C-alpha positions as CSV (number, residue, x, y, z in Angstrom):
1,M,31.4,-5.9,-69.5
2,L,29.7,-2.5,-69.8
3,D,27.0,-1.2,-67.5
4,R,24.3,1.3,-68.4
5,F,21.9,2.9,-66.0
6,S,18.8,4.9,-66.2
7,V,17.4,6.9,-63.2
8,A,14.0,8.6,-62.8
9,V,14.0,11.5,-60.4
10,E,10.8,13.2,-59.2
11,D,10.7,16.1,-56.7
12,G,14.4,15.4,-55.9
13,A,13.8,11.8,-55.0
14,V,14.8,8.7,-57.0
15,A,11.6,7.2,-58.2
16,G,13.0,4.4,-60.1
17,Y,16.1,3.0,-61.9
18,A,17.1,0.4,-64.6
19,V,20.4,-1.4,-65.0
20,L,21.7,-2.9,-68.2
21,S,24.8,-4.9,-68.5
22,S,26.4,-6.3,-71.7
23,V,29.1,-8.5,-72.9
24,L,30.1,-8.2,-76.6
25,D,26.7,-7.6,-78.3
26,E,24.4,-9.3,-75.8
27,G,22.7,-7.2,-73.2
28,S,21.1,-8.3,-69.9
29,L,18.4,-6.1,-68.1
30,D,19.7,-6.9,-64.6
31,N,17.2,-4.8,-62.7
32,I,14.3,-2.3,-63.2
33,A,12.5,-1.0,-60.1
34,V,10.1,1.9,-59.3
35,S,9.5,3.0,-55.7
36,P,5.9,2.1,-54.6
37,A,5.0,5.7,-54.0
38,Y,5.7,6.4,-57.8
39,R,4.1,3.4,-59.4
40,R,1.3,3.6,-62.0
41,R,2.8,6.8,-63.5
42,G,4.5,5.4,-66.5
43,I,8.0,5.5,-65.0
44,A,8.9,1.8,-65.6
45,D,7.7,2.4,-69.3
46,A,10.0,5.4,-69.6
47,L,13.0,3.7,-67.8
48,L,12.6,0.6,-70.1
49,G,12.4,2.8,-73.2
50,D,15.5,4.8,-72.3
51,I,17.5,1.6,-71.4
52,L,16.6,0.0,-74.7
53,R,17.6,3.2,-76.5
54,Q,21.0,3.0,-74.8
55,A,21.2,-0.7,-75.9
56,R,20.6,0.4,-79.5
57,E,23.1,3.2,-79.3
58,Q,25.6,0.6,-78.0
59,A,24.8,-1.6,-81.0
60,L,23.7,-4.6,-79.0
61,A,22.0,-7.4,-80.9
62,S,19.7,-8.3,-78.1
63,V,18.6,-7.7,-74.6
64,T,17.5,-10.6,-72.3
65,L,15.8,-10.4,-68.9
66,E,14.1,-12.7,-66.3
67,V,10.6,-12.1,-64.8
68,R,8.5,-13.9,-62.3
69,A,5.9,-16.0,-64.1
70,S,3.2,-14.4,-62.0
71,N,4.2,-10.8,-62.7
72,A,1.7,-10.0,-65.4
73,P,2.0,-6.2,-65.4
74,A,5.8,-6.5,-66.0
75,I,5.3,-9.2,-68.7
76,A,2.8,-6.9,-70.4
77,L,5.3,-4.0,-70.3
78,Y,8.1,-6.0,-71.7
79,R,5.9,-7.3,-74.5
80,K,4.9,-3.7,-75.3
81,H,8.6,-2.9,-75.8
82,G,9.2,-5.9,-78.1
83,F,10.3,-8.7,-75.8
84,A,9.1,-12.2,-76.5
85,E,9.2,-15.3,-74.2
86,V,12.2,-17.5,-75.2
87,G,12.4,-19.8,-72.2
88,R,11.8,-20.6,-68.7
89,R,13.9,-21.3,-65.6
90,R,12.0,-23.8,-63.3
91,N,11.8,-22.9,-59.7
92,Y,14.2,-20.0,-60.2
93,Y,12.8,-17.6,-57.6
94,E,12.4,-18.3,-53.9
95,K,10.0,-17.0,-51.2
96,P,7.7,-17.9,-53.0
97,R,9.2,-20.6,-55.3
98,E,8.4,-19.6,-58.8
99,D,9.6,-20.0,-62.4
100,A,11.3,-17.2,-64.2
101,I,10.3,-16.4,-67.8
102,L,13.2,-15.6,-70.0
103,M,12.3,-12.8,-72.4
104,T,14.5,-11.3,-75.2
105,S,14.2,-8.3,-77.5
106,F,16.2,-8.6,-80.7
107,F,17.4,-5.5,-82.5
108,L,18.8,-7.0,-85.9
């Protein structure tokens, strides 16, 4: 398993980060987060672009992620970067209980 990271720093502070893990040629976007003080500045877009660049450089065939079904802004961002819905995990999240949408971007 190989992990890749992308970190956004503004004014000496960590504004956000993304974590990609992979096994063989399959990647998983494990986490992408932006601090509330730095949101709506394009940081998540840049982090996702960088982590997907790393995935391509690593010659991964795909990257998969899970996102809350109600997280419309994140879903729109993932679609912008070529992700498509490939499945659903019923009641995956707690507090509140909610489905996870599985999304994958294929590079082949």
